[in-house]
N, C-alpha and C positions, 0 to 999 in steps of 0.2 A: 442401457444405460452405462457409461463407463464410471468406473470407482473414482473418486476424486481424491487425492491425498493433500492434506492441510499440515503445514509445520506453522503451529500457532504459540503463543504464549508471549510475544512480544510487542504489546503486553495483551493477556487474556481479555482486557476488556475490548481490544478490536477485533479478537480473534472469535468474541461470541457474536460479533456483527457479521463477520464472514458467515458463520453457521446458519444464523438467521437469516441472510440475504440469499444464500445460496438454495437453501429450504423452502425457502418462499416461492422463489423463482421457480423450482422444480414442481412445488403445488401447483402454479399459475399454469403450467405447462398440462400437467397430468391429471390434476384433479386434486378434491380437497385432501383428500387420506395418502397424498403420495409424498415423497420425500427422497432427499438425494441419497445416494450410495455414496459414502466417504470415510476417508480415515483420517482422525486428526491426531497428531503427535505433539503434545503442547512442552516445550520447554521450560525451564527456572528460566526466568529472564534476569534476576539477579547475577550471577556468572557470566552472562551474555552483556548487560549492560556496563558490566565492570572492565571486561575485556575493551570495549567500544571505547570507554571514554582512558583507556591507558595504553590504547591504539595497539593492543594485542589482537587484531584480527585473525590472526592464523587461530589463536583459541576460539573465538568465537565461531569460525567457520567449520571448524572441527565438531561442535556441537550441532550445528546443522546438517552437516554431512551426515553423522549417525542417526539423525532425525531422518533424512531423506532417505538412507538405504533402510532404515526399519519400515517407513511407509511402503517403500517399493518390493521389500519381502513381505510385507502384508497383504499385498494385492493391490495397490492403489497403481493407477494406470497414468497418473502426471503428478506432477509436484506443485503445490500451491504455496510460496513462501509468504506469510500474512505479516509482511514488515516491508517497508521501504528501503529502510536503510541498512537491512542485510543484506539487499541486493548487491552491496558492494564486494561481496562474496560470492557471487554467483557461479563464477567461471569454477569454482571449488566444487560445488555442489552439482552443479552439472555434469562435472568431469567425473563424479563417483558413481552416477545412477545411469541407467540404461532409458528409462521412461522420460518422456516429454517432461520440461521445466517452463511453465508460463510465466512469464517474466511480467512484472507489474506495471512498467512502463508502458509497454505496447497499447494495452485497450486505452491508456490514457492518451497517447498520441494520436492514437486512430480518432479517438471521440473528437479532439480538437481539429484534426483535417477534416471529420465528417463536418462539422460545424462551421469550416471556414475559417477557422481562427489560426492565424499562425504567431502570434506574441502571447505567449502564456506567462503569468506569473507562477513562481514554484513557492510553495510553502512546505516546511518539514523540519527534521532535526537540522542541528547545524551541518553534521555530515552530509545529509543529502543537499543541502542549499549551497554548500562550499566547494565539495568533491564533485568530479566529474561521470560517475558511475550511473547516474540517472538523467543527469543533464545531455550527456553526450548520446543516450538511447534517443531521448525527444529531438536532438537537434540533428542525428541522422536521418530525421522522419523529415526535415525541413521547417522545424519549428524553430522559432526565438524564444530563448528562455531567459526570464529576468527572475533575479532573488533580490530578496529584501536587502536594505542596508546592513550594516555590521550592528548598530545598535538593535535595531528590529529583528535581526537573526536571533540575537541572543536572546530577546523577550520570548520569542515564539518558539526557539529550544528548550528554555525553562519552563513555559506554561505546558509542554507536551510530559516531559520527565515528572516534572514536580506536581502536576494536577490531571490531564488528560489519563495518563499511563494509571493513576491509581484511584480514576474514578471521580475526580472532582472537576464538577461542570462550575464556574465561576463568569457572572454577567460580567464583572470588571476584564477578565481574561478575554471574552468575547469582543469586547469594545477595543482591546489591542489589536486582535487580531483583524477587527474592522479597519482601524485606524492604517495597519500594514497594509490591507488590500486595497483602501483608498490611495496610499502611496503608490503602490504597485500600477494603480488605475493611472496616475498623472503620467507615468513613465512612459503609458503606452501599453500597458497590458490588456488584452481583449478578454481573457478568462483566466481562471486560478486553477491551478492543479494543487487540490489537497494530497500533497505529497508525502503524509503520515498518516499510517491507517485508522490515528485517533481523532485526528482533525474533524472528521464529519459527525463526530460525537457533540463537538462545541458549535461549528458552524454549518449553519444550513442555508439554503437556497435564500431563503428571506433574510438572511444576515448580509447578503453581497449583492452588488448593483452589478456586476458582473456575474456571468454564468461559472458554475463551479464545475469540475471535472474531480469527483472523487474517487481517487484510487482504490479503496476499500470496495465501493461500490461496483466500480468498473471491472474489477479484477474478479470478483464475484461472477459477474456476467459471464466473463471469460471462460472462468471454470465451468459454468453451467453450458455454454456452448461447446467447449470440448467434451462434456459428458455424454452431450446428445449427437455430437458429428457424426457418429457412425448410423445412427437412424436417421437422416434428414438427407 
């Protein structure tokens, strides 16, 4: 089993989900007392969030480059960035390390293709929905990516930062997300990519008429697959 390196803290609410999901999957494979070999470097999200909203992406990237290099030095054999939004700076992270970087969009895109789904709705932060760093990775696989309308994007973004990142789960906010999903359905979406690692804390399969592709869950699965690849 290879050692997984996680860059967490953005937010730690979803990073805890990565830790749980990865260890559960390893236990399922190997037995009840088995767990993953992993390292997690959890950054302080405050400076990262401030840099995001101020457009200082190089400053945010420097924090994550440092984290990735620390993981590599500590013995990690891959890097898993436990956030969608900061994949905007993936090029800088990859250039700074020699171990594989497991991109969050790849397992989500592959899951859509495996399900025969070519039109997906994408939920996430405003950065993820409005910029191309994730959408281009998905469209390169042959997918058509739909994003919510402007007012819907604003609501989705606000709920992520004001509520989900601080552990607040609101039924009212769940209804907002369900309305956005219904809107994407009317526009032709065949599945919904939960393109922020906290959204799965709020929206479960029973809350959506469309299939959900949860990037947190799928990314964790990809990390476990990497960890076992040498032995299978």
